[in-house]
Backbone bond lengths (Angstrom), bond angles and torsions (degrees), N, CA, C in turn:
res aa  C-N    CA-C-N  psi(-1)  N-CA   C-N-CA  omega(-1)  CA-C   N-CA-C  phi
1 M - - - 1.449 - - 1.513 109.67 -
2 K 1.308 116.04 140.26 1.456 121.37 178.84 1.511 108.27 -117.24
3 F 1.324 117.07 140.12 1.450 121.35 -177.78 1.515 110.45 -116.43
4 C 1.321 116.03 147.50 1.452 121.38 173.27 1.516 108.14 -128.42
5 K 1.336 116.35 152.30 1.452 121.31 -178.09 1.526 109.89 -72.28
6 F 1.335 115.32 152.10 1.456 119.85 177.96 1.525 111.30 -54.52
7 S 1.329 116.68 -37.00 1.459 119.95 -176.04 1.516 112.30 -62.30
8 S 1.331 117.77 -22.78 1.459 120.49 -179.18 1.520 112.64 -107.54
9 C 1.336 117.24 -1.90 1.464 120.15 -176.46 1.519 113.03 -105.13
10 G 1.307 117.91 -35.24 1.456 120.64 -178.87 1.511 112.76 79.35
11 L 1.350 115.60 170.36 1.451 121.75 -179.53 1.514 110.63 -102.63
12 A 1.322 115.82 161.62 1.463 121.44 -178.43 1.517 110.79 -83.22
13 G 1.336 115.13 174.53 1.453 120.93 174.52 1.512 111.04 -68.72
14 I 1.326 115.79 176.55 1.458 120.00 -171.98 1.523 111.71 -85.14
15 S 1.334 119.32 -38.64 1.454 121.06 -173.12 1.519 110.46 -91.42
16 V 1.353 116.87 123.43 1.459 122.20 -177.35 1.520 109.10 -139.84
17 A 1.347 115.99 170.00 1.462 120.24 175.57 1.511 109.02 -93.46
18 M 1.301 116.39 134.49 1.458 119.46 -177.24 1.508 110.55 -65.93
19 V 1.345 115.38 146.05 1.449 120.25 176.57 1.522 111.01 -65.24
20 L 1.317 116.90 -19.79 1.452 120.03 179.60 1.520 112.29 -87.30
21 G 1.337 117.53 9.32 1.450 120.79 171.73 1.511 114.94 91.73
22 V 1.337 119.45 10.79 1.458 122.83 -178.94 1.514 108.76 -119.54
23 Q 1.338 117.26 134.87 1.449 120.58 178.40 1.525 109.28 -70.85
24 A 1.350 116.43 132.94 1.454 120.28 -179.01 1.503 109.26 -164.96
25 H 1.334 116.36 169.22 1.448 120.61 175.58 1.520 109.50 -76.57
26 A 1.343 115.26 160.80 1.459 121.05 -176.05 1.516 111.88 -57.60
27 Q 1.336 117.22 -37.25 1.450 120.45 -177.25 1.526 110.60 -60.14
28 I 1.355 117.17 -41.91 1.458 121.16 179.03 1.517 109.77 -69.77
29 T 1.313 117.41 -38.84 1.459 121.33 177.79 1.514 110.56 -57.68
30 V 1.299 116.92 -47.95 1.457 121.28 179.83 1.524 110.35 -60.96
31 K 1.317 116.82 -40.07 1.463 120.11 178.77 1.523 110.97 -62.31
32 E 1.325 116.85 -43.76 1.466 120.78 177.70 1.526 110.91 -61.47
33 L 1.313 116.43 -42.79 1.458 120.08 179.37 1.517 111.44 -65.91
34 Q 1.317 117.08 -39.92 1.461 120.66 177.78 1.524 110.73 -60.45
35 T 1.314 116.10 -39.76 1.464 120.05 178.09 1.519 110.96 -66.17
36 F 1.334 116.40 -45.76 1.463 119.77 -178.24 1.522 111.20 -63.35
37 F 1.329 116.95 -41.11 1.462 120.95 -176.93 1.530 113.05 -91.49
38 A 1.317 117.58 19.93 1.465 120.59 179.12 1.530 113.07 -56.30
39 P 1.351 120.32 -34.85 1.467 119.36 178.88 1.534 114.02 -74.03
40 A 1.327 118.13 -9.47 1.469 121.56 -175.11 1.523 111.38 -83.40
41 Q 1.337 114.90 157.28 1.459 121.30 172.72 1.531 107.15 -91.22
42 I 1.317 116.26 87.51 1.464 121.89 -174.11 1.521 110.15 -83.21
43 V 1.323 115.56 129.30 1.460 121.98 175.63 1.523 110.04 -92.09
44 S 1.333 116.15 -42.60 1.463 120.83 176.22 1.520 109.54 -155.84
45 G 1.332 115.28 154.56 1.449 120.84 -179.42 1.520 111.18 90.53
46 P 1.333 115.54 -171.89 1.464 126.40 0.62 1.523 112.20 -72.12
47 D 1.329 114.56 139.68 1.452 123.23 178.01 1.521 109.13 -121.22
48 I 1.317 116.70 156.17 1.457 122.09 177.42 1.521 108.75 -96.32
49 V 1.338 116.78 126.67 1.463 122.20 -175.68 1.524 110.00 -137.37
50 D 1.325 115.47 161.25 1.457 120.89 169.88 1.523 108.94 -77.40
51 C 1.325 117.33 150.98 1.463 120.41 179.87 1.524 109.71 -156.18
52 T 1.322 115.51 158.09 1.460 123.07 173.03 1.517 107.55 -117.21
53 L 1.312 117.42 122.12 1.455 122.32 -174.48 1.522 111.86 -86.49
54 S 1.321 115.34 176.55 1.463 121.42 -173.17 1.516 113.20 -60.44
55 G 1.320 118.14 -29.81 1.459 121.31 179.18 1.509 113.93 -91.42
56 G 1.327 117.06 4.65 1.456 121.43 178.64 1.517 114.92 95.78
57 S 1.324 118.07 -3.22 1.461 120.29 179.50 1.526 110.39 -67.18
58 E 1.322 115.70 129.63 1.460 121.20 175.00 1.518 107.44 -96.34
59 T 1.308 116.69 117.63 1.458 120.51 -169.98 1.523 110.22 -149.22
60 T 1.312 115.68 -162.96 1.461 122.62 -179.11 1.518 109.88 -109.91
61 C 1.319 115.73 134.68 1.460 122.00 179.53 1.521 110.05 -126.19
62 F 1.320 116.06 164.35 1.455 119.15 164.42 1.523 107.83 -103.41
63 S 1.306 115.48 145.43 1.462 122.18 178.71 1.520 108.32 -119.25
64 I 1.325 116.05 131.79 1.461 120.80 178.69 1.523 108.89 -139.51
65 T 1.318 116.51 134.04 1.460 122.66 178.74 1.520 108.39 -112.33
66 V 1.326 115.94 127.88 1.465 121.31 -174.31 1.520 110.51 -135.11
67 I 1.312 115.16 159.75 1.459 121.52 167.19 1.521 106.86 -83.11
68 A 1.325 116.58 126.99 1.468 121.09 -173.21 1.524 111.07 -80.85
69 E 1.319 115.22 64.27 1.462 121.05 -179.02 1.523 108.26 -156.40
70 P 1.320 118.48 135.02 1.466 119.68 178.74 1.521 111.03 -71.09
71 S 1.314 116.10 149.72 1.463 120.28 178.23 1.522 112.39 -99.87
72 S 1.333 117.51 -13.48 1.462 120.56 -174.55 1.524 113.55 -92.28
73 Y 1.313 118.26 -9.87 1.468 121.32 177.88 1.523 109.30 -157.86
74 T 1.316 115.77 163.49 1.461 121.78 177.26 1.523 108.79 -94.79
75 P 1.332 119.04 122.09 1.467 120.64 -179.56 1.530 112.24 -58.03
76 G 1.341 114.91 152.71 1.451 122.07 -179.99 1.528 110.55 100.46
77 P 1.354 117.45 -179.76 1.472 126.55 -5.26 1.524 111.68 -75.75
78 W 1.353 114.13 170.38 1.453 120.99 179.31 1.526 111.29 -121.60
79 C 1.303 117.94 -70.46 1.463 121.62 -176.17 1.527 111.71 -94.62
80 P 1.321 118.08 130.11 1.462 119.66 169.14 1.526 109.04 -70.23
81 T 1.307 117.79 158.15 1.470 120.70 -178.88 1.518 112.74 -103.02
82 N 1.333 117.02 -13.98 1.460 120.97 -179.94 1.521 108.72 -146.14
83 I 1.315 116.37 151.33 1.462 119.56 -177.98 1.527 111.86 -66.33
84 S 1.333 117.28 -11.10 1.464 120.58 176.88 1.524 112.50 -85.99
85 D 1.336 117.41 -8.61 1.465 121.09 -177.76 1.527 111.15 -70.41
86 G 1.327 115.58 134.66 1.451 121.22 179.40 1.516 112.83 -90.56
87 P 1.336 117.49 -173.92 1.470 121.84 -176.84 1.524 114.11 -58.79
88 G 1.332 118.21 -27.58 1.455 120.44 -179.21 1.515 114.09 -68.26
89 K 1.329 117.21 -13.64 1.463 121.66 -179.25 1.525 112.03 -113.26
90 S 1.310 116.59 20.01 1.465 119.67 -175.42 1.519 109.89 -150.49
91 G 1.336 114.49 173.57 1.451 120.82 178.20 1.513 111.88 -103.01
92 I 1.332 115.39 -144.69 1.458 121.41 -179.29 1.525 109.38 -129.48
93 W 1.323 115.57 162.24 1.455 122.22 175.09 1.523 108.12 -131.12
94 L 1.327 115.86 142.12 1.461 122.09 -176.79 1.519 109.67 -106.78
95 E 1.305 115.89 125.79 1.465 120.18 -178.74 1.522 109.58 -155.14
96 G 1.330 115.69 129.50 1.454 120.87 173.95 1.513 114.34 59.84
97 G 1.327 116.95 31.27 1.450 120.64 179.61 1.513 114.73 84.07
98 E 1.319 117.18 3.37 1.457 121.76 -179.49 1.523 110.77 -118.63
99 A 1.328 115.92 153.44 1.465 122.10 173.79 1.523 108.06 -106.57
100 Y 1.329 116.27 123.04 1.457 122.47 -178.77 1.522 110.16 -110.54
101 S 1.317 116.73 145.17 1.455 120.28 171.79 1.524 108.32 -68.81
102 A 1.340 116.44 122.21 1.471 120.88 -178.32 1.523 109.50 -89.32
103 D 1.316 116.34 51.63 1.459 121.36 -176.42 1.519 111.33 -84.89
104 G 1.329 116.23 -174.62 1.453 120.03 -176.66 1.512 113.51 -59.32
105 A 1.329 116.79 -40.44 1.463 120.02 179.69 1.520 111.22 -63.90
106 F 1.328 117.26 -37.98 1.464 120.85 177.76 1.524 109.94 -63.11
107 M 1.339 117.47 -45.43 1.461 121.14 178.98 1.525 111.08 -63.06
108 Q 1.301 116.29 -37.09 1.460 120.91 179.71 1.525 111.47 -64.56
109 N 1.312 116.84 -30.80 1.461 121.18 -173.47 1.522 113.90 -107.04
110 M 1.341 117.20 21.69 1.461 119.84 -179.23 1.526 112.27 -59.56
111 S 1.322 117.15 -38.40 1.468 119.66 -178.42 1.524 110.88 -63.98
112 T 1.315 116.85 -33.88 1.462 120.95 177.16 1.526 110.95 -76.99
113 F 1.323 116.27 -43.31 1.462 121.42 -177.72 1.522 110.91 -59.47
114 Y 1.349 116.15 -42.81 1.467 120.41 -178.44 1.534 112.84 -102.41
115 E 1.313 116.61 6.34 1.468 122.36 176.60 1.527 111.02 51.45
116 D 1.332 115.04 51.81 1.462 121.51 -177.71 1.526 108.32 -149.16
117 D 1.322 116.47 112.89 1.465 121.25 -176.47 1.519 114.12 -70.61
118 K 1.338 117.64 -7.56 1.465 119.40 178.69 1.532 112.49 -74.61
119 W 1.321 116.63 -13.31 1.467 119.29 176.65 1.527 109.93 -73.07
120 Q 1.325 116.59 123.35 1.463 121.78 176.06 1.525 107.99 -153.23
121 L 1.316 116.08 83.32 1.457 121.96 -171.95 1.523 114.20 -87.38
122 F 1.325 118.43 -4.54 1.461 119.31 -172.03 1.524 111.41 -139.62
123 D 1.315 114.78 161.28 1.463 122.78 175.88 1.526 107.61 -80.69
124 Q 1.316 116.98 118.71 1.456 120.59 -174.57 1.523 112.88 -66.66
125 S 1.333 117.18 -23.51 1.466 119.53 -178.83 1.526 112.93 -83.91
126 T 1.333 116.95 -29.41 1.469 120.50 -176.65 1.528 113.45 -114.97
127 G 1.309 116.99 -19.09 1.457 120.60 -175.69 1.514 113.71 80.29
128 K 1.338 117.34 2.40 1.465 120.64 -179.57 1.523 110.01 -69.54
129 I 1.324 115.70 132.42 1.462 121.98 -178.65 1.519 109.89 -91.58
130 N 1.326 115.97 140.32 1.466 121.01 176.82 1.527 108.87 -73.67
131 V 1.327 116.83 115.21 1.461 122.47 -177.20 1.523 109.37 -128.28
132 T 1.315 117.05 137.50 1.468 120.30 173.57 1.527 107.49 -71.73
133 D 1.332 116.19 110.24 1.464 120.84 -170.63 1.523 113.46 -115.97
134 S 1.336 116.82 23.69 1.464 120.73 177.26 1.522 108.73 -151.66
135 L 1.333 115.70 164.70 1.458 119.97 176.56 1.520 110.53 -60.64
136 E 1.333 116.44 -42.05 1.465 120.34 -178.86 1.524 110.70 -61.34
137 A 1.328 116.58 -43.03 1.461 120.37 179.26 1.522 110.94 -66.81
138 C 1.315 116.10 -40.08 1.471 120.75 177.12 1.522 110.61 -58.42
139 L 1.330 116.89 -48.80 1.463 121.01 -177.95 1.527 111.69 -64.89
140 A 1.314 117.14 -32.95 1.464 120.83 -178.37 1.524 112.52 -77.41
141 A 1.328 116.27 -27.36 1.464 119.79 -175.14 1.522 113.46 -101.45
142 A 1.325 117.44 -33.30 1.469 120.97 -176.40 1.517 110.75 -89.43
143 R 1.315 116.08 62.26 1.468 122.43 179.62 1.525 107.83 -152.12
144 P 1.335 118.18 161.17 1.472 119.86 -177.28 1.522 113.77 -59.16
145 D 1.355 116.60 -40.03 1.461 120.33 179.23 1.523 108.89 -100.36
146 V 1.314 116.05 79.10 1.462 121.72 -175.35 1.525 110.46 -58.30
147 D 1.329 115.27 132.03 1.461 120.50 174.88 1.526 108.09 -57.42
148 P 1.339 118.31 126.68 1.469 120.56 -178.40 1.523 113.77 -53.10
149 A 1.328 117.04 -26.71 1.463 120.43 179.86 1.523 111.94 -65.11
150 Y 1.341 116.66 -17.98 1.463 120.05 -176.73 1.518 113.09 -112.36
151 Q 1.334 116.94 15.68 1.452 118.35 168.35 1.527 108.57 -67.25
152 N 1.314 116.13 153.66 1.459 121.93 -174.39 1.523 111.85 57.63
153 H 1.325 114.35 48.95 1.459 122.17 175.41 1.527 109.94 -129.86
154 C 1.307 114.80 149.12 1.456 120.56 165.89 1.520 106.29 -87.57
155 V 1.324 116.27 121.62 1.466 121.53 -171.18 1.527 110.08 -100.62
156 Q 1.320 115.16 125.13 1.456 120.36 172.85 1.521 109.38 -140.99
157 C 1.317 115.50 141.53 1.458 122.70 173.50 1.523 106.62 -117.86
158 L 1.311 116.81 139.80 1.456 121.73 -174.02 1.523 111.63 -101.83
159 M 1.321 115.95 155.56 1.458 120.63 178.63 1.520 111.38 -59.04
160 E 1.325 117.20 -31.16 1.467 120.52 -178.06 1.526 112.37 -67.62
161 Y 1.331 117.13 -13.07 1.469 119.88 177.34 1.529 111.93 -80.38
162 M 1.318 117.28 -12.51 1.463 120.52 -178.88 1.525 110.74 -73.82
163 P 1.336 117.92 144.49 1.469 120.46 176.58 1.530 110.74 -60.77
164 D 1.313 116.46 147.03 1.463 120.41 176.44 1.529 109.94 -60.24
165 G 1.312 115.28 134.87 1.463 119.68 177.18 1.510 114.95 77.71
166 A 1.333 117.99 11.62 1.468 120.64 -179.40 1.528 110.58 -63.77
167 T 1.318 115.87 134.60 1.463 121.57 -179.82 1.522 110.21 -135.02
168 Q 1.315 114.73 166.22 1.459 122.35 171.42 1.528 108.30 -127.12
169 T 1.321 115.93 137.13 1.458 121.37 177.78 1.525 109.24 -114.07
170 Y 1.309 115.90 130.25 1.462 122.42 179.98 1.524 108.82 -112.94
171 V 1.320 115.97 132.68 1.460 122.47 176.25 1.530 106.28 -122.04
172 I 1.323 116.18 109.20 1.463 122.54 -167.63 1.529 109.52 -128.59
173 P 1.334 117.82 134.55 1.472 119.64 -178.32 1.523 112.18 -60.16
174 V 1.304 115.67 136.95 1.455 121.50 177.37 1.528 110.13 -74.03
175 E 1.316 116.08 -35.44 1.466 121.22 176.57 1.524 108.09 -120.65
176 P 1.345 118.83 113.83 1.464 121.00 -177.79 1.528 112.67 -57.50
177 Q 1.330 115.01 143.97 1.465 123.04 177.32 1.533 107.26 -112.20
178 P 1.342 118.40 94.45 1.466 121.71 -170.54 1.527 113.53 -60.95
179 L 1.328 114.51 149.85 1.457 123.13 175.32 1.523 109.31 -103.76
180 M 1.327 116.29 156.59 1.462 120.29 175.01 1.522 110.85 -69.42
181 R 1.330 116.02 -30.25 1.458 121.38 -178.56 1.521 108.83 -141.66
182 G 1.327 117.36 140.26 1.455 121.47 -179.17 1.518 112.39 -59.80
183 R 1.320 115.63 148.96 1.459 121.60 -176.72 1.523 110.75 -119.05
184 S 1.330 116.18 151.66 1.459 122.87 -178.61 1.524 111.79 -58.91
185 L 1.341 115.06 151.00 1.459 121.56 177.88 1.519 112.70 -90.02
186 S 1.319 117.94 -0.53 1.466 121.15 -166.16 1.516 113.56 -58.61
187 F 1.337 118.22 -32.82 1.462 120.15 -177.70 1.527 112.43 -91.58
188 A 1.302 117.61 -27.85 1.463 120.03 -170.61 1.516 114.27 -106.61
189 G 1.339 118.36 -23.93 1.447 119.90 -167.90 1.516 109.77 78.20
190 A 1.333 116.61 176.69 1.459 120.23 -175.78 1.522 112.57 -83.74
191 G 1.334 117.97 -40.19 1.456 119.27 -177.89 1.509 112.05 163.19
192 I 1.327 115.80 -153.52 1.460 122.87 -179.20 1.519 108.81 -130.16
193 A 1.337 116.21 134.20 1.458 121.42 178.59 1.526 110.38 -80.14
194 S 1.313 116.32 165.72 1.462 120.75 -178.42 1.522 112.55 -62.85
195 N 1.340 117.46 -22.49 1.462 120.58 178.16 1.525 112.65 -91.51
196 G 1.340 117.12 9.64 1.454 121.52 176.27 1.505 115.66 86.16
197 V 1.318 117.92 0.96 1.459 121.71 -179.50 1.528 109.65 -87.26
198 S 1.325 115.90 142.35 1.463 121.53 -179.18 1.520 111.50 -66.26
199 L 1.326 115.38 135.29 1.461 122.72 168.67 1.519 105.86 -96.06
200 A 1.320 116.43 103.81 1.458 121.49 -168.53 1.522 112.13 -87.32
201 A 1.325 114.55 167.38 1.463 121.10 170.47 1.528 108.48 -70.56
202 A 1.307 116.74 178.05 1.462 120.87 -178.70 1.523 111.21 -57.59
203 A 1.316 116.78 139.40 1.460 121.13 174.80 1.525 109.18 -67.86
204 P 1.342 118.28 141.02 1.474 121.24 -178.94 1.525 111.29 -77.77
205 T 1.316 116.19 66.90 1.462 120.18 -172.37 1.526 113.01 -63.73
206 D 1.323 117.88 -32.87 1.466 119.28 178.93 1.523 110.92 -62.42
207 A 1.334 116.83 -42.63 1.464 120.59 178.95 1.524 110.74 -67.78
208 I 1.327 116.52 -39.53 1.467 120.56 179.00 1.519 110.19 -62.18
209 L 1.315 116.44 -50.90 1.461 120.78 -178.10 1.519 112.04 -68.83
210 G 1.328 116.98 -30.15 1.460 120.75 -179.37 1.509 113.23 -62.64
211 A 1.327 117.01 -23.20 1.467 121.49 177.90 1.529 110.87 -98.18
212 Y 1.323 116.76 13.81 1.467 122.02 -177.00 1.525 110.83 55.17
213 T 1.318 114.39 45.92 1.453 121.66 171.68 1.523 107.98 -125.53
214 I 1.306 115.03 162.18 1.455 120.83 174.41 1.519 106.94 -140.44
215 A 1.309 117.22 134.70 1.467 122.45 -176.57 1.524 108.57 -123.63
216 P 1.328 117.41 84.80 1.465 120.10 -174.61 1.526 113.27 -62.47
217 F 1.322 114.60 161.87 1.457 123.60 172.25 1.525 107.36 -104.40
218 D 1.323 117.42 151.83 1.460 117.15 174.15 1.525 108.87 -72.72
219 T 1.306 116.94 176.23 1.465 119.43 -174.75 1.528 112.72 -69.60
220 C 1.329 116.71 -6.68 1.463 120.73 172.40 1.523 111.50 -91.52
221 G 1.345 117.17 -0.37 1.464 120.97 177.43 1.509 114.39 89.05
222 G 1.346 118.16 14.09 1.455 120.45 -175.99 1.511 114.24 -120.64
223 H 1.320 115.23 159.97 1.458 121.98 167.51 1.524 108.35 -151.23
224 V 1.332 116.47 -179.98 1.461 121.47 -169.90 1.519 110.98 -109.34
225 N 1.315 115.12 132.88 1.460 123.78 167.30 1.523 105.71 -113.89
226 V 1.332 117.73 126.25 1.467 119.66 -173.59 1.523 112.24 -66.49
227 H 1.327 117.62 -12.49 1.463 120.38 178.06 1.532 111.51 -92.88
228 A 1.317 117.14 -31.75 1.468 120.94 -175.47 1.519 113.47 -115.51
229 G 1.331 117.45 -8.92 1.453 120.48 -178.75 1.521 112.44 84.26
230 Y 1.305 115.14 -163.29 1.458 121.71 179.52 1.529 109.19 -72.13
231 H 1.331 116.48 136.81 1.463 120.69 -177.60 1.517 109.71 -153.13
232 Y 1.330 115.31 158.81 1.460 121.16 -177.46 1.524 111.78 -101.24
233 H 1.336 114.97 142.17 1.463 121.86 166.91 1.530 110.72 -114.50
234 A 1.305 116.80 -2.06 1.465 122.54 177.51 1.524 108.25 -149.93
235 V 1.317 115.96 151.33 1.464 121.88 178.18 1.524 108.68 -107.94
236 T 1.320 116.36 121.43 1.460 122.23 -178.77 1.530 109.53 -120.97
237 D 1.332 116.09 -169.49 1.462 120.81 179.56 1.521 112.67 -63.85
238 C 1.324 118.10 -17.31 1.463 120.38 179.38 1.525 111.14 -58.57
239 L 1.324 117.49 -30.92 1.464 121.34 179.29 1.521 112.25 -92.32
240 T 1.311 117.50 -36.50 1.462 119.20 -177.22 1.522 111.36 -68.21
241 E 1.327 117.54 -21.27 1.464 120.92 179.74 1.526 112.72 -79.55
242 L 1.341 117.80 -9.70 1.459 121.13 -174.91 1.522 113.46 -84.96
243 S 1.323 117.27 -21.70 1.464 120.98 -174.67 1.520 110.17 -128.37
244 S 1.315 116.27 155.21 1.458 120.87 176.95 1.520 109.91 -77.06
245 A 1.312 115.51 148.26 1.461 120.91 -176.46 1.524 110.96 -87.98
246 S 1.327 115.33 139.51 1.456 121.01 169.53 1.523 107.33 -93.55
247 Q 1.311 116.61 -176.60 1.460 119.80 178.33 1.522 111.00 -61.00
248 H 1.328 116.55 -28.98 1.459 120.94 -177.13 1.528 112.55 -91.56
249 G 1.305 118.11 -5.42 1.452 120.59 -179.01 1.518 111.49 124.00
250 V 1.322 115.18 -167.59 1.461 122.05 -177.08 1.521 110.01 -99.75
251 Q 1.329 116.95 127.76 1.461 119.32 171.51 1.517 107.55 -78.67
252 I 1.341 116.74 120.89 1.466 120.42 -175.99 1.525 112.31 -105.68
253 G 1.326 118.16 -13.36 1.457 118.89 -177.76 1.511 112.60 -170.07
254 I 1.319 114.37 -178.54 1.461 123.26 174.63 1.519 107.24 -126.43
255 A 1.318 116.48 128.82 1.461 120.98 -178.87 1.517 110.71 -72.85
256 M 1.327 116.05 161.43 1.460 121.21 -179.80 1.523 112.20 -65.04
257 D 1.333 117.27 -13.93 1.469 120.09 176.76 1.527 112.36 -97.39
258 G 1.328 117.54 2.01 1.456 121.58 175.95 1.510 116.07 98.07
259 Y 1.335 118.00 -11.11 1.455 119.76 177.62 1.530 110.62 -77.68
260 R 1.310 115.36 151.51 1.458 120.52 178.42 1.528 110.84 -73.59
261 I 1.327 115.77 150.15 1.464 121.96 174.45 1.523 108.08 -117.61
262 F 1.327 115.63 122.84 1.456 121.87 176.53 1.528 110.12 -102.60
263 A 1.313 115.58 165.98 1.459 121.19 177.19 1.528 110.62 -62.48
264 H 1.319 115.71 165.68 1.464 121.94 -177.65 1.526 111.34 -61.21
265 N 1.321 116.38 -42.87 1.462 121.37 -177.15 1.526 111.66 -101.44
266 L 1.318 115.36 154.60 1.453 121.18 171.99 1.533 109.46 -76.25
267 T 1.317 116.41 173.45 1.461 120.70 -176.16 1.520 112.36 -58.31
268 D 1.332 117.69 -36.05 1.465 120.87 -178.49 1.520 113.13 -83.82
269 G 1.334 117.15 5.04 1.458 121.15 178.41 1.509 114.52 91.85
270 S 1.326 117.22 -10.34 1.464 120.13 179.45 1.524 110.60 -77.54
271 L 1.326 115.25 168.50 1.459 120.83 -179.79 1.525 110.49 -94.68
272 P 1.320 117.98 143.59 1.466 120.25 175.66 1.524 110.41 -65.51
273 T 1.306 116.88 153.11 1.461 121.40 -177.21 1.524 111.15 -111.35
274 K 1.329 114.11 161.39 1.463 122.97 174.13 1.530 112.61 57.01
275 L 1.323 115.89 41.77 1.460 119.71 175.09 1.519 109.61 -76.15
276 D 1.327 117.27 141.91 1.457 120.21 174.79 1.527 109.54 -83.23
277 R 1.324 117.09 -175.55 1.465 119.62 -174.12 1.522 112.75 -69.63
278 C 1.343 116.72 -13.64 1.466 120.03 175.96 1.525 111.87 -90.53
279 N 1.335 117.88 0.51 1.475 124.75 -175.35 1.526 111.70 77.96
280 G 1.327 117.57 26.84 1.452 120.86 -178.24 1.517 113.32 -116.10
281 H 1.329 115.18 159.70 1.467 121.53 174.15 1.525 109.31 -167.09
282 E 1.325 115.51 172.42 1.454 122.17 169.24 1.524 107.71 -104.68
283 A 1.310 115.78 149.78 1.461 120.40 178.51 1.517 108.86 -136.87
284 E 1.310 116.09 165.72 1.460 120.21 -178.37 1.528 110.34 -57.05
285 G 1.315 115.40 122.24 1.455 120.68 179.12 1.511 114.80 81.56
286 L 1.332 117.47 1.74 1.463 120.98 -178.27 1.519 110.18 -132.36
287 N 1.319 116.01 136.15 1.454 120.14 171.30 1.523 109.46 -71.15
288 Y 1.329 115.68 -179.64 1.465 120.81 -179.73 1.530 110.09 -54.65
289 H 1.323 115.84 138.86 1.460 122.55 178.65 1.523 108.34 -158.87
290 Y 1.315 115.90 169.43 1.462 121.68 -179.92 1.527 111.03 -106.06
291 H 1.340 113.90 161.18 1.460 121.80 165.67 1.528 107.98 -122.90
292 A 1.321 115.85 134.08 1.461 120.03 179.41 1.520 110.19 -61.82
293 G 1.328 115.74 144.66 1.454 120.66 177.79 1.520 111.79 -66.50
294 A 1.320 116.27 165.72 1.460 121.23 176.92 1.525 109.94 -58.63
295 V 1.316 116.79 152.83 1.465 121.48 -175.85 1.525 111.34 -53.10
296 G 1.318 117.92 -43.02 1.458 120.45 -175.52 1.508 115.43 -81.43
297 S 1.320 118.05 -1.02 1.466 120.98 -172.09 1.519 114.27 -77.26
298 N 1.339 118.08 -18.48 1.471 121.92 -173.30 1.527 110.10 54.46
299 A 1.323 116.16 38.87 1.468 121.53 178.77 1.521 108.17 -157.30
300 I 1.330 116.51 94.26 1.461 119.17 177.00 1.524 109.32 -63.15
301 L 1.331 116.48 -42.51 1.461 122.48 171.28 1.519 108.84 -127.60
302 G 1.329 115.70 155.01 1.457 119.36 177.86 1.514 112.66 -82.71
303 C 1.321 116.60 -32.97 1.460 122.94 179.16 1.522 107.45 -170.52
304 M 1.314 116.80 -175.77 1.456 122.53 -178.87 1.523 108.64 -110.50
305 S 1.324 117.46 125.21 1.460 121.92 -175.68 1.521 113.95 -86.87
306 A 1.316 117.02 -11.28 1.462 121.36 -179.42 1.526 108.99 -138.76
307 E 1.320 116.35 170.47 1.462 120.73 179.01 1.531 109.71 -63.46
308 Y 1.318 115.57 138.10 1.459 119.22 -176.02 1.525 112.37 -103.88
309 G 1.320 114.29 161.10 1.457 122.25 175.72 1.510 110.93 -94.41
310 C 1.329 117.06 -142.65 1.465 120.93 -173.00 1.520 112.53 -134.76
311 A 1.323 114.38 156.27 1.460 122.70 168.31 1.518 107.16 -125.64
312 S 1.320 116.76 138.04 1.462 120.98 -174.01 1.517 109.93 -151.01
313 N 1.344 115.99 154.43 1.462 119.66 172.19 1.524 111.62 -92.68
314 D 1.335 117.29 11.21 1.458 122.80 176.63 1.528 108.92 -105.20
315 P 1.327 118.10 103.90 1.465 120.26 -176.19 1.520 114.43 -73.11
316 T 1.330 118.24 -6.85 1.468 120.69 -178.17 1.515 112.22 -100.48
317 A 1.318 118.13 13.62 1.456 120.65 -172.89 1.517 112.47 -122.52
318 V 1.319 114.50 150.06 1.464 122.62 170.40 1.520 106.75 -115.19
319 C 1.316 117.18 143.61 1.463 118.24 -169.57 1.522 114.57 -92.17
320 D 1.317 113.56 155.59 1.456 123.20 162.56 1.519 105.17 -115.81
321 A 1.318 116.65 91.94 1.458 121.21 -174.98 1.516 112.97 -73.91
322 S 1.341 117.58 -6.16 1.463 120.31 179.00 1.518 111.76 -81.87
323 A 1.336 117.27 -15.04 1.462 120.67 -179.19 1.518 109.88 -71.43
324 R 1.327 116.14 141.13 1.462 120.59 178.86 1.526 108.93 -66.12
325 P 1.344 118.49 128.88 1.461 119.77 -179.70 1.521 111.12 -65.56
326 P 1.337 118.37 150.07 1.460 120.82 179.35 1.513 111.44 -64.98
327 R 1.315 115.87 150.63 1.461 120.11 176.36 1.521 109.42 -67.13
328 P 1.348 117.42 143.35 1.467 119.65 -179.98 1.520 110.76 -66.59
């Protein structure tokens, strides 16, 4: 993704299509977005801007800058500190479509759970679990090439490790530009929740486990990356409680391609039908939209059905999502 400064990009025209699927002027669109994002810690926006999407479409987006932290609860806990710790002192782990309590007993039995005797996360004499308990340890362990010193650790990064004033800016098309075939979420993430927290792509659990580490999510499905802040890999009741339910369920977010994201279940508790591989469908009275994956799936969305916008930690930029991302 390539970014340009507002001073060189300019603003969009006034009349746009609402992200909620209704034609309206920009002023009404912004009002709708302000209402939807009322639970978020908004720094600036939502504003209407010009943007270039992942497929090269030049269109109109909304831009919103938020603090990547929920205001309705305190994130965590994640790692238990002793094998005697119960679920109240730990988060969850996602495996095989299921969500498991990542409590002390789970950490104690990792070698059995994964059928690998190299797992040894705790001191057998005291029951103390190896936990990354500093910024330095977090940075050394929460990366693709885990420092060997932090193998066999429960990895957690805390909100206090984030720089003061850290924000995330999302630039998302107001009117989705559909693709012929769904596209991977790896570069864009899934979207933004109503509370301003990132809805991320699947967590790289194979890489995490391959280094004999485990990085639990809190019971709201989130954990902290010091580069992106707090973000979700699963959608739980923490989000469905923030908004009122329609007949089709609760809208919990907006995808990076502009389509709405609803909760996994419908209002009556049943599952939506005829979902495509991206977790999307049309329903009576509703245009195309997504439903979040099951909590244990490690996939809020399966893919992106339309061209996506950008997420950035630079609040003064508008994205060109069609640009090839730099090599790592």
